[in-house]
C-alpha positions in Angstrom: -22.5 0.8 -22.5 -19.8 -1.8 -21.8 -20.7 -5.1 -20.7 -20.2 -6.7 -17.6 -17.0 -8.5 -17.4 -17.3 -11.7 -15.2 -15.0 -12.4 -12.1 -13.2 -15.3 -13.5 -12.5 -13.2 -16.8 -11.1 -10.0 -14.8 -9.1 -12.8 -12.2 -7.5 -14.5 -15.0 -6.4 -11.2 -16.7 -5.2 -9.8 -13.2 -3.1 -13.0 -12.3 -1.5 -13.0 -16.3 -0.3 -9.7 -15.6 0.7 -10.3 -12.1 2.4 -13.3 -13.4 4.5 -11.1 -15.8 5.2 -8.3 -13.7 7.9 -9.7 -11.5 10.7 -10.4 -14.2 9.6 -6.7 -15.5 10.1 -4.9 -12.4 13.7 -6.9 -11.7 14.8 -6.0 -15.0 13.9 -2.2 -13.9 15.5 -2.4 -10.4 18.4 -4.3 -12.1 19.2 -1.4 -14.6 19.1 1.4 -11.6 21.8 -1.0 -10.1 23.8 -1.0 -13.2 23.9 2.9 -13.5 24.7 2.9 -10.1 27.7 0.9 -10.8 28.7 2.3 -14.4 27.3 5.1 -15.2 29.6 6.2 -17.7 29.2 3.1 -20.0 25.3 3.9 -20.6 24.8 6.2 -23.3 21.8 8.5 -24.4 20.5 5.9 -26.8 20.3 3.0 -24.1 18.2 5.7 -22.2 15.8 5.8 -24.7 15.4 1.8 -24.5 15.3 1.5 -20.9 12.7 5.0 -20.6 10.5 3.0 -22.7 10.6 -0.2 -20.7 10.0 1.9 -17.4 7.0 3.5 -19.0 5.7 0.1 -20.2 6.2 -1.5 -16.8 4.4 1.5 -15.1 1.6 0.8 -17.5 1.2 -2.7 -16.9 1.2 -2.0 -12.7 -1.9 0.3 -13.6 -3.5 -1.9 -15.3 -3.3 -4.8 -12.7 -4.2 -2.0 -9.7 -7.4 -1.2 -11.7 -8.0 -5.2 -12.1 -7.9 -5.6 -8.1 -9.9 -3.2 -7.6 -12.5 -4.3 -9.9 -12.3 -7.9 -8.1 -12.5 -6.5 -4.6 -15.5 -4.1 -5.8 -17.4 -7.1 -7.6 -17.1 -9.3 -4.2 -18.4 -6.4 -2.3 -21.3 -6.2 -4.9 -21.7 -9.9 -4.6 -22.4 -9.8 -1.2 -24.6 -7.2 -1.4 -26.9 -9.6 -3.5 -26.3 -12.6 -1.3 -27.3 -10.4 1.5 -30.3 -9.2 -0.2 -31.2 -13.0 -1.2 -30.6 -13.9 2.0 -33.0 -11.1 3.7 -35.6 -11.8 1.1 -36.7 -15.1 2.4 -36.0 -14.7 6.1 -39.7 -13.8 6.3 -42.5 -16.4 7.2 -44.2 -18.5 4.5 -48.0 -18.8 4.9 -47.2 -22.7 5.6 -44.6 -21.3 8.6 -47.7 -18.7 10.0 -50.3 -21.7 10.0 -48.4 -23.8 11.8 -47.4 -20.7 14.2 -50.7 -20.9 15.3 -50.2 -24.3 16.8 -46.8 -24.5 18.0 -44.1 -21.5 17.7 -41.3 -23.6 18.4 -42.2 -26.1 15.0 -42.5 -22.8 13.1 -39.1 -21.5 14.0 -37.8 -25.0 13.3 -39.2 -25.2 10.0 -38.1 -21.5 9.3 -34.7 -22.5 10.0 -34.5 -25.3 8.3 -35.7 -23.4 5.3 -33.1 -21.0 5.8 -30.2 -23.3 5.9 -31.5 -25.0 3.3 -30.9 -22.2 0.6 -28.3 -21.9 -1.5 -27.0 -18.8 0.2 -24.3 -20.8 2.2 -22.5 -22.3 -0.9 -22.5 -18.8 -2.4 -21.1 -17.4 0.5 -18.4 -20.0 0.4 -17.9 -19.3 -3.0 -17.1 -15.9 -2.2 -14.6 -17.2 0.7 -13.0 -19.0 -2.3 -12.6 -15.8 -4.2 -11.4 -13.5 -1.6 -8.8 -16.0 -0.5 -8.0 -15.9 -4.0 -7.7 -12.4 -4.7 -6.0 -11.9 -0.8 -3.2 -14.0 -2.3 -2.8 -12.4 -6.0 -2.8 -8.7 -4.1 -0.2 -10.5 -1.1 1.9 -12.1 -4.0 2.4 -8.4 -6.0 2.7 -6.5 -2.9 6.2 -8.7 -1.8 7.3 -8.3 -5.1 6.7 -4.7 -5.3 7.9 -4.0 -1.9 11.2 -5.7 -2.7 11.7 -3.7 -6.0 11.2 -0.8 -4.0 13.4 -1.2 -1.6 15.7 -2.4 -3.9 15.4 0.5 -6.3 15.3 3.2 -3.8 18.9 2.1 -1.9 20.5 2.3 -5.7 18.9 5.7 -6.2 20.0 7.4 -3.0 23.2 6.3 -3.9 23.1 7.5 -7.8 22.0 10.9 -6.4 24.4 11.2 -3.8 26.9 10.6 -6.1 25.5 13.6 -8.6 25.4 15.7 -5.9 29.2 15.4 -5.6 29.4 15.9 -9.1 27.6 19.2 -8.6 30.1 19.8 -5.9 33.2 19.6 -8.1 30.9 21.6 -10.7 30.7 24.8 -8.2 34.4 24.2 -6.9 35.6 24.4 -10.9 33.4 27.6 -11.5 34.8 29.4 -8.3 38.4 28.4 -9.3 38.1 29.7 -13.0 37.0 33.2 -11.2 40.1 32.6 -9.4 42.1 32.5 -12.3 40.4 35.0 -14.4 40.9 37.6 -12.0 44.4 36.6 -11.5 45.3 36.9 -15.0 43.4 40.2 -15.6 45.2 41.7 -12.5 48.6 40.4 -14.3 47.6 41.9 -17.7 46.7 45.5 -15.8 50.3 45.5 -14.4 52.1 44.7 -17.8 53.4 48.0 -19.4 53.2 49.8 -15.9 56.0 48.4 -13.4 59.7 47.0 -14.3 61.4 46.3 -17.5 60.6 45.2 -20.7 61.9 41.6 -19.8 59.4 42.0 -16.6 56.5 42.9 -18.9 57.2 39.5 -21.2 57.7 37.4 -17.8 54.1 38.7 -16.5 52.9 38.0 -20.0 53.9 34.4 -19.8 52.2 34.5 -16.5 48.9 35.9 -17.4 48.9 33.4 -20.6 49.6 30.5 -18.2 47.0 31.5 -15.9 44.5 31.8 -18.8 45.1 28.4 -20.1 44.7 27.2 -16.8 41.3 28.9 -16.6 40.3 27.6 -19.9 41.3 24.0 -18.8 39.2 24.2 -16.1 36.6 25.6 -17.8 36.6 22.9 -20.3 36.6 20.6 -17.3 33.5 22.7 -15.9 31.6 21.8 -19.0 32.2 18.3 -19.0 31.1 17.7 -15.5 27.8 20.0 -16.3 27.4 18.1 -19.3 27.8 14.6 -17.3 25.5 16.2 -14.1 22.3 16.9 -16.6 22.7 13.5 -18.4 22.7 11.9 -15.1 19.6 14.2 -14.3 17.5 12.6 -16.8 18.4 9.1 -15.6 17.7 9.9 -11.9 14.4 11.3 -13.3 12.8 7.8 -14.5 14.5 6.0 -11.5 12.0 8.7 -9.1 9.4 7.9 -11.3 10.1 4.1 -10.7 10.7 4.4 -7.2 7.6 6.8 -7.0 5.4 4.3 -8.8 6.3 1.2 -6.5 5.8 3.4 -3.4 2.5 4.2 -4.9 1.9 0.3 -5.9 2.5 -0.8 -2.2 -0.2 2.0 -0.1 -2.7 0.8 -3.1 -2.1 -2.8 -1.9 -2.4 -1.9 1.5 -5.7 0.0 0.6 -6.9 -3.3 -1.3 -6.0 -5.7 1.5 -7.5 -3.9 3.9 -10.9 -3.2 2.5 -10.7 -6.9 0.8 -10.3 -8.1 4.9 -13.2 -6.4 6.5 -15.5 -7.1 3.3 -14.3 -10.7 4.3 -15.3 -10.3 7.9 -18.8 -9.0 6.9 -19.2 -12.1 4.8 -18.3 -14.2 8.0 -20.9 -12.2 9.5 -23.3 -13.2 7.2 -22.2 -16.8 7.2 -22.6 -16.9 10.8 -25.9 -15.6 11.0 -27.2 -18.3 8.0 -25.4 -21.4 9.6 -26.6 -22.5 13.0 -22.4 -22.7 13.9 -23.4 -24.4 17.1 -23.8 -27.6 15.3 -20.5 -29.5 15.2 -18.7 -29.3 12.3 -20.4 -26.2 10.7 -17.3 -24.2 10.6 -15.3 -26.6 9.2 -16.4 -25.7 5.9 -14.7 -21.8 6.6 -11.1 -22.4 8.3 -8.3 -20.9 8.3 -6.5 -23.6 7.2 -8.6 -23.8 4.1 -8.3 -20.3 3.3 -4.8 -19.3 4.2 -4.6 -15.9 2.6 -7.4 -14.6 4.5 -6.8 -16.3 7.7 -6.5 -13.1 10.3 -10.1 -12.7 9.7 -11.2 -16.5 9.7 -9.5 -16.9 13.2 -11.9 -14.0 14.4 -14.8 -15.8 13.4 -13.6 -19.2 14.7 -12.9 -17.8 18.2 -16.3 -15.9 17.8 -15.0 -12.5 17.9 -16.6 -10.9 14.8 -19.4 -8.5 15.9 -21.3 -6.3 13.7 -21.5 -3.1 15.7 -17.3 -3.2 15.4 -17.4 -3.7 11.9 -19.5 -1.0 10.9 -17.0 2.1 11.5 -13.8 0.1 10.2 -15.6 -0.7 6.9 -16.9 3.0 6.3 -13.2 3.9 6.7 -12.3 1.5 4.4 -14.4 1.9 1.7 -13.6 5.9 2.0 -10.1 5.1 1.6 -10.7 2.7 -1.5 -12.9 5.3 -3.1 -10.1 8.1 -2.9 -7.3 5.6 -4.3 -9.7 4.0 -6.7 -12.6 6.5 -7.6 -14.1 4.4 -10.4 -15.0 2.1 -8.2 -16.0 4.4 -5.2 -19.7 4.1 -3.9 -21.9 6.6 -5.3 -23.9 7.0 -2.2 -21.4 7.9 0.5 -24.1 7.6 3.2 -23.6 3.5 2.4 -20.3 2.0 3.1 -20.7 -0.7 0.6 -22.8 -3.8 0.9 -24.7 -3.5 4.1 -24.4 -5.6 6.9 -27.4 -7.9 7.6 -29.1 -7.0 10.6 -27.7 -10.6 12.6 -28.1 -8.9 15.9 -32.0 -9.1 15.4 -32.2 -12.3 13.6 -29.4 -14.5 14.9 -30.8 -15.0 18.5 -34.3 -16.2 16.6 -32.8 -18.5 14.0 -30.2 -20.2 16.4 -32.0 -20.6 19.5 -32.1 -24.6 20.0 -36.0 -25.3 20.7 -37.0 -28.8 21.9 -38.6 -30.9 19.7 -42.3 -31.7 20.1 
C-alpha cells in the first residue's frame, strides 16, 4: 500500500512540472509553425525527434493534471476532517450543561467561547491558503495551455488546408494521366489502319509523346502522393497536440469549478465557526488576501453564501470531477465529497448575541 504523500510534497511536484511546461509547449507550438512555413525543409529524421518531444510533453501534462486532481481531492478530504472535528465538539460539555441549569445565556456564551477558541479557525484559514495556491497553479497552467492551443490550432488549420490542395493536385494529375493514356491508346489503334506510312509514323510519334507526357505526369503524381503521406504523418502528431491541449483546458475548467465550490463550502464552515458579526472577524479571509479564489470570497464578504444553494452545484462538480479523474472519484455516489455542516441548525444559536448577566 502506497504511503500517502503530503500536500506540500504534491504541490511542490506539481509546481515544478508547471514551471517547465510553458517552455516545452511553446517549443511544440513553434515547430507546428515552422512546419507550416517550411514543410519541405523538414525531413523524416526531424519527425522522429519532434514526435518524441511531443510525446514527452503529453506525458508531463498528464502527470500535472493528476497531481492537480490529487491536490483538489486532498483539500476536499482535509475539509471533511475539519468539518468532522468541528461537529465533534459542538455538543455541550458537562460543565456547560451544569451552568445551563442556572443560566442558559451563560451556558451558550461559554459554549460559543469554547468553539471559537478551538484551532479549527486556523485550520480553515490554512485550507484557504492552500486553496488559493492550487487555484493559482491551475489558472497559470490553463492560461499557458489556452494560448498554445489557439496558436497550434490556427497553424494546424493552415497545414491541413495546404495538404487538401495537394490532394486536389493529385486528383487532377490522375485524371490527366487517364486522359493521356486514353489518347495514346486511341492513336495506337489507328496506326496501320488509316493513311500512308508517313501518316503512321506521325501517329506513332504522337503516341510516344502522349505516353511520355503521361509518364511525366505519373512521376509528378507519385511525388505529390509521397509528399501528402509525409505531411499526413506530421499532421497526425500536430492533431494529437491540439486535442491534448483541448483536453487539458477541459481538465483545468473541471478542477477550478470543483475547487471554487469546495472553497465556498469551506467559507460556510468558517462562517458557522466564527462570529462574523464581530468587526474584523472577516478580515482574516478577504478577496485581497486570496486573489485566486476571490470570486468565492466576494460572495462570503457579501453574505451571499447559502448552504442549500451549494449542495446541488457541489454534486454536479463532484460528478464531473469523478468522470475526468476517476482515481479520485468518491466511492459513495450518494455523498458528494465533504459533507456540509448543518449551519442552518447551529449558526443561529452560536451567533445569537446574548446580553451579559
